[in-house]
C-alpha positions as a Python dict, from the first residue, in 0.01 Angstrom:
ca = {
    (1, 'M'): (0, 0, 0),
    (2, 'S'): (189, -162, -287),
    (3, 'P'): (277, 38, -601),
    (4, 'I'): (4, -150, -793),
    (5, 'E'): (-256, -59, -533),
    (6, 'I'): (-143, 305, -531),
    (7, 'G'): (-158, 311, -914),
    (8, 'L'): (-512, 169, -924),
    (9, 'T'): (-626, 408, -652),
    (10, 'S'): (-473, 703, -836),
    (11, 'V'): (-652, 619, -1164),
    (12, 'A'): (-984, 592, -979),
    (13, 'A'): (-912, 918, -794),
    (14, 'I'): (-837, 1100, -1122),
    (15, 'V'): (-1164, 983, -1280),
    (16, 'I'): (-1365, 1083, -973),
    (17, 'L'): (-1199, 1426, -941),
    (18, 'I'): (-1253, 1507, -1309),
    (19, 'Y'): (-1617, 1398, -1286),
    (20, 'L'): (-1660, 1621, -981),
    (21, 'G'): (-1544, 1916, -1189),
    (22, 'L'): (-1173, 1954, -1105),
    (23, 'Y'): (-969, 2092, -1396),
    (24, 'I'): (-832, 1791, -1589),
    (25, 'P'): (-458, 1881, -1588),
    (26, 'I'): (-468, 1958, -1215),
    (27, 'A'): (-637, 1623, -1141),
    (28, 'L'): (-383, 1435, -1355),
    (29, 'G'): (-79, 1625, -1232),
    (30, 'V'): (-150, 1647, -859),
    (31, 'V'): (-269, 1287, -816),
    (32, 'S'): (25, 1154, -1022),
    (33, 'F'): (275, 1364, -827),
    (34, 'V'): (139, 1249, -490),
    (35, 'S'): (126, 887, -609),
    (36, 'I'): (494, 892, -712),
    (37, 'W'): (583, 1048, -378),
    (38, 'L'): (396, 774, -190),
    (39, 'M'): (529, 487, -403),
    (40, 'R'): (895, 584, -361),
    (41, 'D'): (861, 778, -34),
    (42, 'N'): (1082, 1037, -200),
    (43, 'F'): (961, 1393, -250),
    (44, 'E'): (1274, 1492, -443),
    (45, 'L'): (1221, 1210, -695),
    (46, 'A'): (863, 1326, -754),
    (47, 'M'): (987, 1683, -812),
    (48, 'N'): (1257, 1566, -1053),
    (49, 'L'): (1007, 1361, -1254),
    (50, 'L'): (779, 1666, -1272),
    (51, 'K'): (1068, 1871, -1411),
    (52, 'V'): (1143, 1600, -1668),
    (53, 'A'): (777, 1588, -1767),
    (54, 'L'): (783, 1962, -1832),
    (55, 'S'): (1102, 1954, -2039),
    (56, 'D'): (1009, 1644, -2238),
    (57, 'S'): (658, 1747, -2333),
    (58, 'V'): (574, 2107, -2419),
    (59, 'M'): (932, 2192, -2516),
    (60, 'E'): (911, 1965, -2820),
    (61, 'Y'): (910, 2132, -3161),
    (62, 'T'): (612, 1922, -3276),
    (63, 'F'): (376, 2104, -3040),
    (64, 'A'): (417, 2427, -3234),
    (65, 'T'): (132, 2278, -3440),
    (66, 'V'): (-109, 2350, -3153),
    (67, 'P'): (-113, 2733, -3168),
    (68, 'L'): (-79, 2741, -3546),
    (69, 'F'): (-376, 2515, -3625),
    (70, 'T'): (-578, 2673, -3345),
    (71, 'F'): (-522, 3020, -3488),
    (72, 'M'): (-607, 2897, -3838),
    (73, 'G'): (-936, 2748, -3717),
    (74, 'L'): (-1037, 3067, -3535),
    (75, 'I'): (-960, 3284, -3838),
    (76, 'V'): (-1156, 3050, -4066),
    (77, 'S'): (-1456, 3075, -3834),
    (78, 'K'): (-1441, 3454, -3831),
    (79, 'A'): (-1406, 3462, -4211),
    (80, 'G'): (-1744, 3290, -4244),
    (81, 'L'): (-1614, 3002, -4455),
    (82, 'G'): (-1832, 2750, -4270),
    (83, 'A'): (-2151, 2936, -4359),
    (84, 'D'): (-2040, 2966, -4723),
    (85, 'V'): (-1971, 2594, -4759),
    (86, 'Y'): (-2305, 2514, -4596),
    (87, 'E'): (-2487, 2746, -4838),
    (88, 'V'): (-2336, 2566, -5136),
    (89, 'M'): (-2410, 2222, -4990),
    (90, 'S'): (-2768, 2307, -4895),
    (91, 'T'): (-2837, 2441, -5246),
    (92, 'G'): (-2725, 2111, -5398),
    (93, 'F'): (-2909, 1883, -5153),
    (94, 'R'): (-3226, 2071, -5065),
    (95, 'R'): (-3453, 1891, -5313),
    (96, 'I'): (-3365, 1551, -5165),
    (97, 'K'): (-3568, 1413, -4874),
    (98, 'G'): (-3353, 1494, -4569),
    (99, 'G'): (-3122, 1688, -4800),
    (100, 'I'): (-3055, 1977, -4563),
    (101, 'G'): (-2931, 1724, -4308),
    (102, 'M'): (-2699, 1574, -4569),
    (103, 'A'): (-2577, 1922, -4658),
    (104, 'T'): (-2499, 1987, -4292),
    (105, 'V'): (-2287, 1672, -4276),
    (106, 'G'): (-2101, 1760, -4595),
    (107, 'A'): (-2036, 2118, -4486),
    (108, 'N'): (-1922, 1997, -4143),
    (109, 'A'): (-1674, 1758, -4306),
    (110, 'V'): (-1523, 2039, -4512),
    (111, 'F'): (-1526, 2280, -4218),
    (112, 'A'): (-1354, 2018, -3999),
    (113, 'A'): (-1066, 2000, -4246),
    (114, 'V'): (-975, 2362, -4172),
    (115, 'T'): (-1065, 2394, -3803),
    (116, 'G'): (-1013, 2059, -3630),
    (117, 'S'): (-1263, 2150, -3360),
    (118, 'S'): (-1591, 1977, -3278),
    (119, 'I'): (-1693, 2264, -3053),
    (120, 'A'): (-1642, 2521, -3332),
    (121, 'S'): (-1844, 2307, -3574),
    (122, 'A'): (-2128, 2262, -3326),
    (123, 'S'): (-2139, 2636, -3259),
    (124, 'V'): (-2124, 2749, -3624),
    (125, 'F'): (-2379, 2503, -3766),
    (126, 'S'): (-2621, 2549, -3478),
    (127, 'R'): (-2655, 2906, -3605),
    (128, 'V'): (-2668, 2845, -3980),
    (129, 'S'): (-2819, 2498, -4023),
    (130, 'V'): (-3073, 2443, -3745),
    (131, 'P'): (-3279, 2761, -3815),
    (132, 'Q'): (-3305, 2673, -4184),
    (133, 'M'): (-3416, 2317, -4109),
    (134, 'L'): (-3677, 2442, -3862),
    (135, 'N'): (-3809, 2687, -4124),
    (136, 'L'): (-3852, 2393, -4362),
    (137, 'D'): (-4052, 2199, -4100),
    (138, 'Y'): (-3784, 1945, -4014),
    (139, 'N'): (-3823, 1765, -3683),
    (140, 'P'): (-3634, 1976, -3422),
    (141, 'R'): (-3476, 1662, -3276),
    (142, 'F'): (-3348, 1560, -3618),
    (143, 'A'): (-3217, 1911, -3685),
    (144, 'V'): (-3009, 1934, -3367),
    (145, 'G'): (-2912, 1567, -3390),
    (146, 'V'): (-2757, 1616, -3735),
    (147, 'V'): (-2550, 1909, -3612),
    (148, 'A'): (-2440, 1720, -3300),
    (149, 'G'): (-2350, 1405, -3490),
    (150, 'S'): (-2161, 1574, -3771),
    (151, 'S'): (-1975, 1810, -3535),
    (152, 'V'): (-1759, 1521, -3413),
    (153, 'L'): (-1598, 1510, -3757),
    (154, 'G'): (-1385, 1798, -3634),
    (155, 'M'): (-1196, 1565, -3401),
    (156, 'I'): (-1111, 1294, -3656),
    (157, 'I'): (-1062, 1482, -3984),
    (158, 'P'): (-723, 1658, -3962),
    (159, 'P'): (-604, 1893, -3831),
    (160, 'S'): (-737, 1764, -3498),
    (161, 'A'): (-628, 1857, -3147),
    (162, 'M'): (-714, 1506, -3026),
    (163, 'L'): (-484, 1350, -3285),
    (164, 'I'): (-206, 1582, -3168),
    (165, 'I'): (-262, 1483, -2805),
    (166, 'Y'): (-264, 1113, -2893),
    (167, 'S'): (53, 1150, -3100),
    (168, 'F'): (228, 1277, -2788),
    (169, 'V'): (96, 1006, -2555),
    (170, 'A'): (183, 726, -2801),
    (171, 'E'): (499, 897, -2937),
    (172, 'Q'): (375, 888, -3295),
    (173, 'S'): (423, 1132, -3582),
    (174, 'V'): (165, 1410, -3595),
    (175, 'G'): (182, 1401, -3975),
    (176, 'D'): (109, 1027, -3983),
    (177, 'M'): (-185, 1072, -3747),
    (178, 'F'): (-327, 1351, -3964),
    (179, 'L'): (-303, 1143, -4281),
    (180, 'A'): (-452, 838, -4109),
    (181, 'G'): (-755, 1041, -4004),
    (182, 'V'): (-858, 1134, -4358),
    (183, 'V'): (-1018, 806, -4474),
    (184, 'P'): (-1198, 728, -4143),
    (185, 'G'): (-1327, 1087, -4131),
    (186, 'L'): (-1466, 1064, -4484),
    (187, 'M'): (-1609, 720, -4404),
    (188, 'L'): (-1793, 861, -4106),
    (189, 'A'): (-1930, 1151, -4311),
    (190, 'A'): (-2048, 912, -4584),
    (191, 'A'): (-2208, 685, -4321),
    (192, 'Y'): (-2397, 982, -4175),
    (193, 'I'): (-2530, 1080, -4519),
    (194, 'A'): (-2637, 721, -4588),
    (195, 'A'): (-2805, 703, -4247),
    (196, 'I'): (-2999, 1025, -4313),
    (197, 'F'): (-3107, 890, -4654),
    (198, 'L'): (-3240, 573, -4487),
    (199, 'M'): (-3403, 758, -4197),
    (200, 'A'): (-3586, 987, -4438),
    (201, 'R'): (-3743, 684, -4603),
    (202, 'L'): (-3780, 436, -4317),
    (203, 'T'): (-3865, 678, -4033),
    (204, 'P'): (-4011, 985, -4209),
    (205, 'A'): (-4177, 1106, -3888),
    (206, 'F'): (-3835, 1151, -3727),
    (207, 'V'): (-3699, 1355, -4019),
    (208, 'R'): (-4002, 1533, -4174),
    (209, 'G'): (-3912, 1848, -4371),
    (210, 'R'): (-4022, 1979, -4710),
    (211, 'P'): (-3850, 2116, -5022),
    (212, 'A'): (-3782, 2489, -5022),
    (213, 'S'): (-4032, 2683, -5235),
    (214, 'D'): (-3783, 2965, -5301),
    (215, 'Y'): (-3517, 2735, -5445),
    (216, 'Q'): (-3266, 2922, -5658),
    (217, 'P'): (-2975, 2723, -5805),
    (218, 'M'): (-2632, 2880, -5768),
    (219, 'T'): (-2422, 2973, -6068),
    (220, 'W'): (-2084, 2809, -6108),
    (221, 'G'): (-1924, 3144, -6038),
    (222, 'E'): (-2101, 3174, -5703),
    (223, 'I'): (-2009, 2817, -5611),
    (224, 'A'): (-1643, 2881, -5695),
    (225, 'A'): (-1635, 3206, -5496),
    (226, 'K'): (-1769, 3032, -5186),
    (227, 'T'): (-1573, 2704, -5205),
    (228, 'L'): (-1234, 2781, -5362),
    (229, 'P'): (-1094, 2955, -5050),
    (230, 'V'): (-1169, 2647, -4836),
    (231, 'I'): (-1041, 2404, -5100),
    (232, 'G'): (-725, 2608, -5137),
    (233, 'L'): (-667, 2604, -4763),
    (234, 'I'): (-716, 2226, -4747),
    (235, 'V'): (-475, 2175, -5038),
    (236, 'V'): (-211, 2392, -4871),
    (237, 'V'): (-232, 2217, -4534),
    (238, 'L'): (-302, 1850, -4609),
    (239, 'G'): (-143, 1858, -4954),
    (240, 'G'): (175, 2002, -4805),
    (241, 'I'): (192, 1727, -4543),
    (242, 'Y'): (97, 1445, -4780),
    (243, 'T'): (351, 1537, -5047),
    (244, 'G'): (625, 1586, -4790),
    (245, 'W'): (683, 1947, -4894),
    (246, 'M'): (602, 2068, -4544),
    (247, 'T'): (620, 1932, -4193),
    (248, 'P'): (299, 1956, -3985),
    (249, 'V'): (441, 2265, -3813),
    (250, 'E'): (520, 2432, -4145),
    (251, 'A'): (178, 2332, -4282),
    (252, 'G'): (15, 2487, -3976),
    (253, 'A'): (207, 2812, -4028),
    (254, 'A'): (122, 2822, -4401),
    (255, 'G'): (-244, 2744, -4327),
    (256, 'A'): (-266, 3018, -4065),
    (257, 'L'): (-116, 3270, -4309),
    (258, 'V'): (-348, 3169, -4595),
    (259, 'A'): (-653, 3180, -4364),
    (260, 'L'): (-557, 3531, -4249),
    (261, 'L'): (-511, 3649, -4609),
    (262, 'I'): (-853, 3505, -4702),
    (263, 'A'): (-1018, 3682, -4408),
    (264, 'L'): (-849, 4012, -4500),
    (265, 'F'): (-940, 3978, -4868),
    (266, 'R'): (-1303, 3913, -4779),
    (267, 'R'): (-1295, 4208, -4536),
    (268, 'R'): (-1405, 3982, -4250),
    (269, 'M'): (-1109, 4061, -4023),
    (270, 'T'): (-1083, 4375, -3811),
    (271, 'L'): (-799, 4471, -3583),
    (272, 'K'): (-1020, 4389, -3284),
    (273, 'G'): (-1111, 4050, -3431),
    (274, 'F'): (-745, 3974, -3499),
    (275, 'W'): (-651, 4058, -3140),
    (276, 'E'): (-938, 3845, -3005),
    (277, 'S'): (-820, 3553, -3219),
    (278, 'L'): (-466, 3589, -3085),
    (279, 'L'): (-588, 3595, -2724),
    (280, 'E'): (-815, 3293, -2773),
    (281, 'T'): (-532, 3108, -2947),
    (282, 'G'): (-314, 3174, -2642),
    (283, 'H'): (-582, 3048, -2403),
    (284, 'I'): (-650, 2729, -2600),
    (285, 'T'): (-280, 2659, -2654),
    (286, 'A'): (-197, 2704, -2287),
    (287, 'S'): (-483, 2473, -2193),
    (288, 'I'): (-373, 2196, -2435),
    (289, 'L'): (-4, 2218, -2344),
    (290, 'F'): (-88, 2215, -1973),
    (291, 'L'): (-291, 1902, -2043),
    (292, 'I'): (2, 1740, -2227),
    (293, 'T'): (240, 1817, -1939),
    (294, 'A'): (1, 1660, -1689),
    (295, 'A'): (-33, 1355, -1915),
    (296, 'S'): (345, 1317, -1918),
    (297, 'I'): (375, 1295, -1538),
    (298, 'Y'): (72, 1061, -1534),
    (299, 'S'): (240, 822, -1781),
    (300, 'R'): (553, 816, -1565),
    (301, 'M'): (345, 741, -1257),
    (302, 'L'): (181, 445, -1433),
    (303, 'G'): (523, 316, -1537),
    (304, 'L'): (655, 333, -1180),
    (305, 'A'): (345, 159, -1049),
    (306, 'G'): (381, -115, -1310),
    (307, 'L'): (9, -97, -1380),
    (308, 'P'): (25, -141, -1762),
    (309, 'N'): (250, -447, -1727),
    (310, 'Q'): (22, -591, -1461),
    (311, 'L'): (-279, -545, -1687),
    (312, 'G'): (-88, -710, -1971),
    (313, 'D'): (1, -1009, -1752),
    (314, 'I'): (-363, -1052, -1650),
    (315, 'L'): (-483, -1053, -2011),
    (316, 'A'): (-197, -1281, -2120),
    (317, 'S'): (-275, -1533, -1847),
    (318, 'S'): (-639, -1534, -1953),
    (319, 'H'): (-531, -1592, -2318),
    (320, 'A'): (-740, -1296, -2434),
    (321, 'S'): (-760, -1265, -2813),
    (322, 'F'): (-717, -948, -3016),
    (323, 'F'): (-1092, -903, -3047),
    (324, 'M'): (-1145, -959, -2674),
    (325, 'V'): (-887, -690, -2594),
    (326, 'M'): (-1047, -448, -2838),
    (327, 'F'): (-1396, -533, -2707),
    (328, 'L'): (-1288, -449, -2352),
    (329, 'Y'): (-1117, -132, -2477),
    (330, 'V'): (-1425, -7, -2663),
    (331, 'I'): (-1658, -89, -2373),
    (332, 'L'): (-1428, 101, -2136),
    (333, 'M'): (-1421, 405, -2366),
    (334, 'L'): (-1799, 403, -2409),
    (335, 'F'): (-1844, 386, -2033),
    (336, 'L'): (-1595, 666, -1965),
    (337, 'G'): (-1757, 866, -2246),
    (338, 'T'): (-2067, 905, -2032),
    (339, 'L'): (-1854, 1060, -1756),
    (340, 'L'): (-1550, 1232, -1908),
    (341, 'D'): (-1454, 1443, -2209),
    (342, 'T'): (-1251, 1309, -2502),
    (343, 'A'): (-914, 1444, -2389),
    (344, 'S'): (-952, 1287, -2045),
    (345, 'I'): (-1038, 948, -2195),
    (346, 'V'): (-737, 956, -2429),
    (347, 'L'): (-496, 1060, -2154),
    (348, 'I'): (-622, 811, -1894),
    (349, 'V'): (-683, 499, -2104),
    (350, 'V'): (-414, 504, -2376),
    (351, 'P'): (-111, 472, -2142),
    (352, 'L'): (-275, 167, -1984),
    (353, 'F'): (-338, -16, -2312),
    (354, 'L'): (-31, 76, -2519),
    (355, 'P'): (185, -198, -2358),
    (356, 'L'): (-82, -449, -2462),
    (357, 'I'): (-112, -329, -2822),
    (358, 'E'): (259, -299, -2908),
    (359, 'P'): (349, -667, -2842),
    (360, 'M'): (66, -771, -3076),
    (361, 'G'): (250, -599, -3363),
    (362, 'L'): (-41, -364, -3428),
    (363, 'S'): (0, -15, -3568),
    (364, 'L'): (-13, 255, -3300),
    (365, 'V'): (-134, 498, -3567),
    (366, 'W'): (-436, 272, -3629),
    (367, 'F'): (-486, 238, -3254),
    (368, 'G'): (-493, 618, -3228),
    (369, 'I'): (-774, 644, -3483),
    (370, 'I'): (-972, 377, -3296),
    (371, 'T'): (-915, 564, -2970),
    (372, 'V'): (-1027, 903, -3099),
    (373, 'V'): (-1337, 769, -3278),
    (374, 'G'): (-1435, 563, -2973),
    (375, 'A'): (-1381, 851, -2733),
    (376, 'E'): (-1570, 1090, -2961),
    (377, 'I'): (-1889, 888, -2917),
    (378, 'G'): (-1889, 1037, -2568),
    (379, 'L'): (-1950, 1381, -2718),
    (380, 'L'): (-2300, 1261, -2809),
    (381, 'T'): (-2394, 1065, -2497),
    (382, 'P'): (-2536, 1192, -2167),
    (383, 'P'): (-2465, 1319, -1913),
    (384, 'L'): (-2146, 1486, -2045),
    (385, 'G'): (-2206, 1515, -2421),
    (386, 'I'): (-2014, 1838, -2472),
    (387, 'S'): (-2128, 1895, -2831),
    (388, 'C'): (-2491, 1860, -2720),
    (389, 'F'): (-2444, 2119, -2446),
    (390, 'V'): (-2277, 2360, -2692),
    (391, 'I'): (-2567, 2325, -2936),
    (392, 'K'): (-2825, 2386, -2664),
    (393, 'A'): (-2637, 2693, -2537),
    (394, 'T'): (-2584, 2833, -2888),
    (395, 'L'): (-2948, 2796, -2994),
    (396, 'N'): (-3093, 2947, -2678),
    (397, 'D'): (-3432, 2813, -2792),
    (398, 'Y'): (-3663, 2715, -2506),
    (399, 'D'): (-3869, 2496, -2741),
    (400, 'I'): (-3568, 2265, -2789),
    (401, 'S'): (-3461, 2095, -2465),
    (402, 'L'): (-3130, 1928, -2385),
    (403, 'K'): (-3320, 1599, -2395),
    (404, 'D'): (-3417, 1672, -2756),
    (405, 'V'): (-3053, 1727, -2848),
    (406, 'F'): (-2939, 1402, -2687),
    (407, 'L'): (-3224, 1198, -2840),
    (408, 'G'): (-3157, 1352, -3181),
    (409, 'A'): (-2786, 1267, -3155),
    (410, 'L'): (-2849, 906, -3047),
    (411, 'P'): (-2886, 758, -3401),
    (412, 'F'): (-2562, 925, -3504),
    (413, 'A'): (-2381, 782, -3202),
    (414, 'G'): (-2502, 442, -3326),
    (415, 'V'): (-2361, 513, -3673),
    (416, 'M'): (-2027, 607, -3514),
    (417, 'L'): (-2021, 274, -3331),
    (418, 'V'): (-2077, 84, -3657),
    (419, 'V'): (-1793, 277, -3826),
    (420, 'L'): (-1572, 209, -3524),
    (421, 'I'): (-1634, -166, -3556),
    (422, 'L'): (-1544, -152, -3927),
    (423, 'L'): (-1222, 36, -3849),
    (424, 'I'): (-1128, -227, -3590),
    (425, 'R'): (-1208, -515, -3825),
    (426, 'F'): (-1024, -360, -4121),
    (427, 'P'): (-714, -170, -3999),
    (428, 'A'): (-613, -101, -4359),
    (429, 'L'): (-890, 161, -4377),
    (430, 'S'): (-699, 381, -4132),
    (431, 'L'): (-358, 314, -4289),
    (432, 'A'): (-460, 338, -4656),
    (433, 'I'): (-293, 673, -4725),
    (434, 'L'): (21, 585, -4529),
    (435, 'N'): (88, 260, -4719),
}
């Protein structure tokens, strides 16, 4: 077999193995290692490239952001800040038709800015938002769909683990990726709120719901007590990066410290909880860094096979335009989104398309935002919509089936696709803060 044939076979093998349930880093690493060995018929070369992949990936200073932001997100969850923000939002929106759904989106957007995790958002708001919407006679499908749709904000609004992973694959600044994610994340949140407003009026049977009879407006003091800790944390982290006062690593350390102080001040942190957070941080960090190492050897395998260059030559010979390339890219991500998780899509597809995007003079930061938003649609689509599975498992309500969660999330996946098209058509939206 030629190197090109081995490269194509290896990509197909990785996708199949991941879909069959093999741990993603093992699928990436083992198949890439064997492919290099076969292409060069040199076991020692494959071993040396594996060593280089280890030293050039997880040993980088930038990846200290992973444990720091992970720890900050876990502490914030334990401190109950997500529930507090939701309470404030729901009080302000509850008299509007579909208002509790809008409040869920707004609270998820704020919560995403201090956790960076879609899974954490889905878990937290399944507990605090869905029961309240069901008590107010909202359609169960709408209730779980709002939580599923808005949970993906955690992967685009910084700090986001997916943006960190992309920054490694594309060799871009983590700080630039974080700043580029702000406007698209807020756009997506605003689009969700607008969509809920329209659904409540055009398809009232899908939304339903009624105003709360026990409505009690919050005082400004109560609002400040529940929102200032989160706002302060966002200012410390994103403000520090945006002003240049702190690097992403330093911002992560400062954010983790502030989150811990908030949890201690609110008496939400016990010694046992602190230890559990440390252990979970270690598990998540090891998983992400293992993934990054596997992606490094995979990228080297693709380079040896010449697969990205071959793909570029094919598209060049066919005189494919920018929009044709992006159309094929989005279609590929949507297809893979039905089979694989977001991290797998980013790690498999990005190294193939980067050699096509760079010669066009396009921003790789913008391309990263497009990639993450496109891949995140997969969190809402069957059969592998991870956020939908998390919501179903968290609710443990036999009256709400997994089918209900997926059908409820479908309109929000459509909204994401519209936002994705706008981001592709107007790259300045992703680069607004950087320029």
